[in-house]
N, C-alpha and C positions, 0 to 999 in steps of 0.2 A: 441483486445490485441493479442500478438503473442505466442511464445513458452513458455514452462514451465520454472520456475526458478530453482535454484540448488535443489538437492534432498531434499525434505521436510522431516522433522523429524515427526514421527508418534505418535499420541496419540489416545486413544480410543474415546475421544470426544474433539472437538475444538469448544467450545460453541459460542464464539464471531464471528468467521468466519462463522460458519454454520448459526447463526442467521442473519448475514448480507446478506448471500446468500438467505435465506428464505424471508427476507423483499423485496429484489430485485425481486425475482420470484413472490411474491404475488402482487407487484406493477405492474409487467408486465401482470399478469393475469387480474388485474383490467383494465389496458389499453385495452386489447383485449375485455373484457366483456362490456366495456363502448363504444365500437365501434370507437376507435381512428383511424384517417386517418394519417398514417405516412408520407404521402406526402403533408399534409396540415399544413401550419404554424399556422393557426387559431386553428386547432384541437390540435396541439402540445402544443400551449400556454394555451389552455383551460384545458389541463391535467397537467400543471405545468412546462413546458419547460422554459429554461432560455434565455433571450435576454438582451443585455445591455440597450436597450430602456425601457423595462419593469421595470428594477431596477432603472436606473438613472432618468427617466422621471416620473415614477409612484410610486417609492419607494417600489417595490415588491421584497424586499430582500429575502423573503421566498423561492423564486424560486431557489436561490443558493443551497438550501437543496433539494427541491423536484426534481429538474432536475437530481440530482445525483442518483436517484432511478428509473428513467425511462429509457426505451430502445426502439430502433427503429426497432426491428424485432427479429426473432428467432436467426439469426446468431450473431447479436449484443449482445444479452443477453447471448447466449451460450458461446461465446469467453470470455466475461467479467467475467462470473461466474466461468469458468474454471481457468482463471488467478487469480481471487480472492481466490479461494480455494487453489491453489498452493502457492501463495505468502502469503496469510493470515495465512495459517497453519504454514508456516515456521516462520514468524514474531511472531505469537502468541506463538509458542513453545519456542522461544528465549526470548521474553520479557514479556509474560503473557497477559491475555485477556484485562485487563484494559488499559495497555499501547498500545497494538495493536489498540484498539478501539479509543484511543485518537489520535494516529497517523492517522488513517483512517479518522476520523472526521475533523481534521485539514487539511488534504490533500484535502478532498472534498470541504471544504470552500475555501482553497487557489486556487484550480483549478477553482471553480466557480467565485471567485473574479477576477481572471485573465481573464476569459471569458468576464466579464462585462466591463473591461477596455481595453482589447487588441484584442477582436474579433469584427467582423462587428456588428454594433449596432442592426440590425434587423434580425440577423441570429439565429434561435433557436438552442439551444444546450441541449442534453440529454445524459445520460450515466454515469456509475460508473468509467469510465476510468481514470479520474483525481485522484480520491481517490486510485485507483489501482496503478497508476504511483507513488503515494506517498509511497506505500509499497516498490517499487524499491528503492526510495530514502532512506527509512528506512534501507534496507539491506546494502546499501553503507555506511551509518553512523555506522551501527553495525560493518561492516568490518573494518572501521577506528578505532573504539573503541577497537577491539581485537588486534590491532597492527600486528605483524608478522603473527600471526595465522589467522588473518582476510584476509590476502592476497588471499588465495584460494577462500574465499567467494566472494571477489571483482572480482577475475578473472572469476568466474562463472557468476556473475550478469552482468558485463559490456557488454559482447557480446550479451546477450539477450536484455538488455536495448537498445543497439545500434540498434539491429534489429527492436525493437518496435518504436524507434525514426525515423528510415528510413521509416517504414510503416506510421508513423504519418505524415511525410512531403511529402510522395510520393502519398498518396491516397487523392483525393479531399473529402471535406465535413467532414474530421476528425478535431476535435477541437485541433489545435496546442497549443493555449493558455491554454486550460484546461489541456492538458497533461503535458506541461512544468510547469504550475503553481502548479499542484499536485505533480510533481516530486520534485520541489524545496521545497515546503511546507513540504512534508514528510521527506526530508533530514534534514531540519532545525528543525522540530519538534522532530525528534529522537535524534539528537545530545545531547541536554541537558538531555534527559531521560536516555541516556546511559553513558554520560560523567560525570554527577554529582553523579551517584550512586557509593558509595565507594566500592573499591575492598575488597574482603575477604583477611585477612592476610594469607600469606603463612605459612604452618605448619613448625615448627622447630623440626628436628629429632636429638636426642642426643644419642651418643654411650654410652651405660651403662657401658662399660668397661673403656673407656678413659675419658668420660665426655666431649668429643669434639663434636662440632656440625657437623652433617653429611649432605651430599647433599640429597635432596628429590625433586622429581618432583611434582609441584603443579598442580593438576588437577581441572578443573572447574566441576561443577555438571554435571553428565552424560557423562564425558569424560573418555576414556580408556587410559591407559599409552601409550605414544608414538603417540597418536592421534594428527593429525595436525589441526583439527577444533574442535569447541565446540558446545554443544547442548544447552547451557544456559549461560547467562551472569552472572557474579558474583554479 
């Protein structure tokens, strides 16, 4: 994964994001402890890597999940966990832990299924990148949900996303299907989560002297007057 996303909002603890990072790190530690050979297809498959043949010929659908928590080296997991922390923190602050986890899980599955049907049948795939690309998709969907105030979010996300897509298609052995499948899955998973949630009604301010309704700026939770972006969805 590439550069960091828009400035993430901070909280003292971001439980779901941190838990996902911990699971990935523990899985990588297990890979190392069990003597995985990152250059051996047989070794990768023995540890839970994903191939289309393993799923379509032998029904090993569990690999769609296990492959999303495996990584092919220190640089691979380091870049992915940095991106997961940045993107996951931002999405979790906006949508909450349960919805962030739902989006991550759907993106992981969507990326894995895309690999099964659109990648070389015998090419092993590992990594959390598909799920992480799903968080990019989530930010795009959130920006659309916020309307005019979401334009700045989209404007920040799109250049970083384009950079990562260029990297995806320019570098050999990166799972193009996994990244695109995760991106699309995350976007589609987030839209109903944010579109179907009713907005809070805007407050009505009444002038006590005249009884006439006065203008009032409606601020979303955590937003300061005149602020162009929001820290939480209504």
